[in-house]
Residue, then its C-alpha position, 0 to 999 in steps of 0.5 A: m500499500l503507498p504511503a498517502l497524505p491528507v488533502s487539506g479541507t478533504e476527506q481523501h488522501f493523496p497517495v505517494r509514488r516518488v519523492y524527488c529533492v532539488g539541491r541547493n535551489y536557493a542562492a544564499h544557501a547555494i552560497e553557504m554550501g560553498h557552491d556559485p548559485d550563478r553556475d549550476l543547473p538544478f540537481f535531484f536526489q530522491k527519498n523514499p515514499e516511506n521516508l516520509l513523516y506525517a503528525n509524528d514527532f522525528p526521532y533522531p537517527t543513528l550513526t549522526s552526531d550532525v543532523h540538519f533541517e531544511v524548510e522546503l515547499i513540496v509540490a504534489l503532482k496529479a499528472g506526468g510525462s517526460d520532457v515537459p515544457a515549463a509552460t505547461a508545468q503548472d498544469l501537472i500540479f495537484g497541490y503543495g504543502v511544507g516539509v523538512d529535508f533532514t540530512r544527516r550531514d556528517l555522513q554527507t561530507k563523508a559521502k561527499a568527500q569520497g566521491r560516493p551517493w548520498t542516500a544514507a545521508k538523505a534517505f533514511e526512516h523518517s528523514a522528511p516530515v511533511s504536512g498535508i496537501v492543500s489544493a493548487e486552486e486553494v493556494g493560488s499564486l506562490s509569488g511572494k509567499k514566505i517560506w521559514l522555519e523555527k528551532n525553539g521559537i527562534m528564526q533559523q530560516e527566512s526567505d520567500l518563493d520568490h528567491l528560489i533560482w529555478n522556480v515550480p514549472e522549471v523545476i518540474a520541466h528540468l526533472s522531467n527531462q531526467f525522469e518520466l514524471a507521474a501522479g503520485d510524485i511528491i517534489f521537495t523544492g529546495t531550501p533557503a539559507g540558514v540550515g542548521a543541526v538539531k538535538t533531541g529535546d528542539q522543537i521545530h516549527c516551519a511554514v509556507e505562507g498561505v500554504a501550511e504550517l508544520s510543527f513537531n520535536v525531535v525525540 
């Protein structure tokens, strides 16, 4: 049975087929990670649908001492295809939400240094806390909407969706050049600057303005 997320204001659920993530899609975050945002095309990695965590606290994972939060707008697709033009990509969108891409940063740093994949750093159990899905019609335009994350009541990440290097239709278009997209796909669209570590006992509260909010504890 596929993992599924509730659809806001309805009794429906959105079955999740795949989970794609965009790396370094805000200029300030690219810079804080030591990269040049003017040169980097979007690149993608995946989490597993079973990694999604809805309405539960985040259990601090094993094999790490440096787990970082990354708040992101998530996009849920109602249709797919290959080589989708950016001009028509909006037609594929069912709705939006907010999520946190947790990263075992120490494992990622080691994998990068060795030229190895990031799977263990990104696609571990419960690594993607998410809200429910809000329909695209209810959300309307994404222009100017704030995205933010607080840890223990202190703002850590704060930006707006206009600062995406590649906007949502462009992300979908680039992704569809590499994978055949389909209904049920979820896309984490990248995180703004300010990522940082969590520890057991921390409280996380994050949101995309006019879309969804998400709160949970690190346990």
